[in-house]
C-alpha positions in Angstrom: 237.4 139.6 237.8 235.5 140.5 234.6 232.0 139.0 234.4 233.0 137.3 231.0 235.5 135.2 232.9 233.1 133.8 235.4 230.2 133.0 233.1 230.4 129.5 231.7 230.1 129.2 228.0 227.1 127.2 226.8 227.8 126.4 223.1 224.7 126.3 221.0 226.6 124.7 218.3 226.8 121.6 220.6 223.1 120.9 219.9 222.4 117.5 218.3 221.4 117.1 214.8 217.6 117.0 214.7 216.1 113.5 214.4 213.3 113.1 211.8 211.3 111.4 214.5 211.6 112.2 218.2 210.9 108.6 219.2 212.6 105.9 217.3 211.2 102.5 216.3 212.4 100.9 219.5 210.4 103.4 221.6 213.4 105.4 222.8 213.1 109.2 223.1 215.9 111.6 221.9 216.8 114.0 224.6 218.8 117.3 224.6 219.0 120.4 222.5 218.4 120.1 218.7 219.4 122.3 215.9 215.9 122.6 214.5 212.3 121.3 214.8 211.5 117.6 214.6 209.2 116.6 211.8 207.2 114.1 213.8 206.9 112.8 217.4 206.4 109.1 216.7 204.1 108.7 219.7 202.8 105.4 218.4 206.3 103.9 219.0 206.8 105.4 222.5 207.4 102.7 225.2 205.4 104.3 228.0 205.9 102.7 231.5 204.1 103.1 234.8 206.1 103.9 237.9 206.2 100.1 238.6 207.8 99.4 235.2 204.7 98.0 233.5 203.4 99.0 230.1 201.0 101.8 230.5 197.5 101.1 229.1 196.3 102.5 225.8 194.0 104.9 227.7 196.8 106.2 229.8 199.0 106.7 226.8 196.2 108.7 225.1 195.1 110.8 228.1 198.5 111.5 229.5 199.7 113.3 226.3 199.3 117.1 226.5 200.0 119.8 224.0 199.7 123.6 223.8 200.7 126.3 221.4 201.1 130.0 222.1 201.8 133.2 220.1 202.3 136.7 221.3 202.5 139.8 219.0 203.9 143.0 220.5 203.3 146.5 218.9 203.8 149.9 220.5 200.0 150.2 221.2 198.9 146.6 221.8 200.1 143.2 223.1 198.2 140.3 221.6 198.4 136.8 223.1 196.8 133.7 221.7 196.9 130.1 223.0 195.3 126.8 222.3 195.7 123.6 224.4 194.7 120.0 224.3 194.6 118.1 227.6 192.6 115.2 226.1 189.6 115.7 228.4 189.0 119.0 226.7 190.4 121.7 224.5 190.7 125.2 225.6 191.9 128.5 224.0 192.1 132.2 224.7 192.9 135.3 222.8 193.3 138.7 224.4 194.7 142.1 223.4 196.2 144.5 225.9 195.6 148.2 225.2 198.9 149.8 226.4 197.6 153.4 226.5 194.4 152.6 228.4 195.7 149.7 230.5 192.8 147.3 229.5 192.7 143.7 228.6 189.9 142.5 226.2 189.7 138.7 225.9 187.9 135.8 224.3 187.9 132.3 225.7 186.9 128.9 224.2 186.3 125.6 226.1 185.5 122.4 224.2 184.7 119.1 225.9 186.0 115.9 224.2 187.6 116.5 220.8 184.8 118.3 218.9 185.3 121.8 217.5 189.1 121.9 217.8 192.3 120.4 216.4 195.9 120.4 217.3 199.0 120.2 215.1 200.6 116.7 215.2 204.0 118.2 214.1 206.1 121.3 215.1 207.3 121.4 211.5 204.0 121.2 209.5 200.5 121.2 210.7 197.4 123.1 211.7 195.7 123.8 215.0 192.3 125.5 215.3 189.3 126.1 217.6 186.0 127.5 216.4 182.7 128.6 218.0 180.1 131.3 217.8 182.7 133.5 219.7 185.0 133.4 216.7 187.9 131.3 215.5 191.6 130.9 216.0 194.0 129.1 213.6 197.7 128.4 214.0 199.3 127.1 210.8 202.8 125.8 210.6 204.4 125.3 207.1 208.0 124.1 207.0 208.6 125.6 210.4 207.1 129.0 209.5 204.2 130.1 211.7 201.0 131.8 210.5 198.2 133.1 212.8 194.6 133.9 211.9 192.1 135.2 214.5 188.6 136.5 214.2 186.6 137.6 217.2 184.1 140.4 217.9 186.8 143.1 218.3 190.0 141.6 216.9 190.8 140.5 213.3 194.2 139.4 212.4 196.1 137.4 209.7 199.8 137.5 210.3 203.0 135.7 209.5 205.9 135.3 212.0 209.2 135.8 210.1 212.7 134.9 211.2 216.0 135.5 209.4 217.6 132.6 207.6 220.3 132.5 210.3 218.0 132.6 213.3 217.0 129.3 214.9 214.4 128.5 217.5 215.2 126.9 220.8 214.4 123.2 220.4 214.8 120.7 223.2 213.4 117.6 224.8 213.9 116.6 228.4 212.8 113.6 230.6 209.7 114.4 232.7 208.8 112.5 235.8 209.5 108.7 235.8 209.0 107.8 232.2 207.6 110.9 230.5 209.1 113.6 228.3 208.5 117.2 227.3 209.3 118.6 223.9 209.6 122.4 223.8 210.2 124.7 220.8 210.3 128.5 221.2 211.4 131.5 219.2 211.4 135.1 220.2 212.3 138.4 218.4 210.4 137.5 215.2 209.3 140.0 212.6 205.6 140.3 211.8 203.9 140.8 208.4 200.2 140.8 207.6 197.1 142.6 208.9 195.7 143.4 212.3 192.5 145.3 213.1 191.1 146.1 216.5 187.6 147.6 216.6 187.9 148.0 212.8 191.0 150.1 213.1 194.1 148.9 211.3 197.1 148.5 213.6 200.5 149.3 212.1 203.0 146.4 212.2 206.1 148.3 211.2 207.6 147.9 214.7 205.8 144.7 215.7 207.7 141.7 217.1 206.5 138.2 218.0 207.2 134.9 219.6 205.8 131.4 219.6 205.8 128.3 221.8 205.1 124.7 220.8 205.1 122.4 223.8 204.0 118.8 224.0 204.7 115.5 225.8 203.9 113.2 228.7 204.0 115.9 231.3 203.6 115.5 235.1 200.0 114.9 236.2 200.4 117.8 238.6 202.7 120.6 237.6 203.4 124.3 237.8 205.7 126.8 236.1 206.9 130.3 236.1 207.7 132.0 232.8 208.9 135.3 231.4 209.0 136.6 227.8 210.2 139.8 226.0 210.1 140.9 222.4 211.6 144.4 222.1 214.0 146.7 220.4 217.0 147.6 222.5 219.2 150.5 221.2 218.5 149.4 217.6 218.9 145.7 218.3 216.0 143.2 218.1 215.9 141.4 221.5 213.9 138.4 222.5 214.1 136.3 225.6 212.4 133.3 227.1 212.8 132.4 230.8 211.1 129.5 232.6 211.3 127.3 235.7 209.2 124.3 236.6 209.1 122.0 233.6 212.3 121.6 231.7 215.1 121.3 234.2 216.4 117.7 233.7 219.8 118.0 232.1 218.9 121.2 230.2 216.6 124.2 230.5 214.6 126.4 228.2 216.2 129.7 229.1 217.4 131.5 226.0 217.7 134.9 224.4 218.0 136.2 220.8 219.8 139.3 219.7 219.3 140.3 216.1 218.3 136.6 215.5 221.4 135.1 217.1 220.5 132.5 219.7 222.2 132.4 223.2 221.5 129.7 225.8 221.2 130.9 229.4 221.7 129.1 232.8 218.8 128.2 235.2 216.9 131.1 236.7 215.0 131.7 239.9 211.6 133.5 240.1 211.2 135.4 243.4 207.8 136.9 244.0 204.9 137.0 246.5 201.6 135.3 245.6 199.4 136.9 248.2 198.3 139.7 245.9 197.6 137.3 243.1 195.3 135.2 245.4 193.2 138.3 246.2 193.4 139.4 242.5 194.7 142.7 243.9 197.3 143.9 241.4 198.2 146.9 243.5 199.5 144.5 246.3 201.4 142.4 243.8 205.0 143.2 244.5 207.7 143.2 241.8 209.2 140.0 240.7 213.0 139.3 240.6 214.2 136.9 238.0 217.8 136.0 238.2 220.5 133.4 237.7 223.0 132.3 240.3 225.9 133.7 238.2 224.2 137.0 237.7 224.0 136.6 233.9 220.3 137.2 234.2 219.3 139.9 236.7 215.8 141.3 236.0 213.0 143.0 237.8 209.4 142.6 236.5 206.7 145.0 237.7 203.2 143.7 236.9 200.8 146.2 235.3 197.7 144.1 234.4 196.8 140.4 234.4 194.8 137.9 232.4 193.6 135.2 234.9 191.6 132.0 234.8 190.7 129.4 237.5 189.2 126.0 236.8 188.4 123.6 239.6 186.8 120.5 238.1 186.6 117.0 239.3 189.5 115.8 237.2 191.1 119.1 236.3 192.5 122.1 238.1 194.1 125.2 236.6 195.2 128.4 238.3 196.5 130.6 235.6 197.8 134.1 235.7 199.6 135.8 232.8 200.8 139.3 233.6 201.6 142.2 231.4 204.3 144.5 232.8 207.7 146.1 232.6 211.2 144.6 232.8 214.3 146.3 233.9 217.8 145.0 234.6 220.5 143.2 232.7 221.2 140.2 230.5 224.8 139.3 229.8 226.2 137.4 226.8 228.8 134.7 227.4 231.4 137.0 225.9 230.6 139.6 228.6 228.5 142.0 226.5 225.8 143.6 228.7 222.2 144.2 227.5 220.5 146.9 229.6 216.7 146.8 229.9 214.9 149.9 231.1 211.1 149.7 231.6 210.6 147.2 228.7 207.2 145.8 228.1 206.9 142.0 228.4 204.9 139.1 229.8 205.2 136.9 232.9 203.2 133.9 234.1 202.5 131.9 237.2 200.5 128.7 236.5 199.4 125.6 238.4 197.9 122.7 236.5 196.5 119.3 237.4 195.6 117.5 234.3 
């Protein structure tokens, strides 16, 4: 039987019209896929309950809300990754660039206690997030859904715009999380890049650069973990981007999606099979390849790690075991109409993260 006959169609056009506010005046959250970014969350109206159906305290409502934003820019010579997160107790951020030819990662980290020295965007449609210190500064600006990134560190200077075609749409969704929480996720891969990037005072060409972003926020589980994969690449003249994840958004929907020349395609749930022993020893040589696949074989990929950006925090109220790998993907991704996209040694990212926040 042809593969196109056994793959269930997941119509993107079935997405709901985007509400102006994620949470309405009665405290109800809109769930499902949306056709575009929401303008505001409306957290002040959220009816947040404890597991015993009591109204959560104001402190719980404040401290249980988490948010992070992430951008990656891929060029033939370098992969640049930038993230900023607010977990209420503190703000953290990182910026690294991976030198493809020399297999080296150069990174800068920020950690801010309380709420001083950083800011997060309150809206996925318009807003500004930043963090600053003597190490440098990082700014993510969103204007009418368009993302702009500015970074200044000792070795990296960049000011870029992430550009999508008029017909290309991000993946936008919100799912229930835990007993009464929710997670809003907005992602877009396969974006064009304009602007300027300099590494060690050398200007980096952006002619073949591609990018992706992630805006995630909500009342997430106190203890959580996720696996994630991302690609931005050119395949046989087509612009290809993919986002794959497991561990956060699996209640009635998932955040697995790929874009081909800006056209968005939803994907079924995926499994991440890999061995953690090598990661525990920080021995990349012993880290076996990952297999990332769906039950219906629509996604069938192998990821081979090449380098890793890692961080461990083990504090009284906070734990984080973070590993973001740079490596190569090979395998196939199949559209619902049966068209097969073959990947051969394509550079991308993968992540394995445990968080208690």
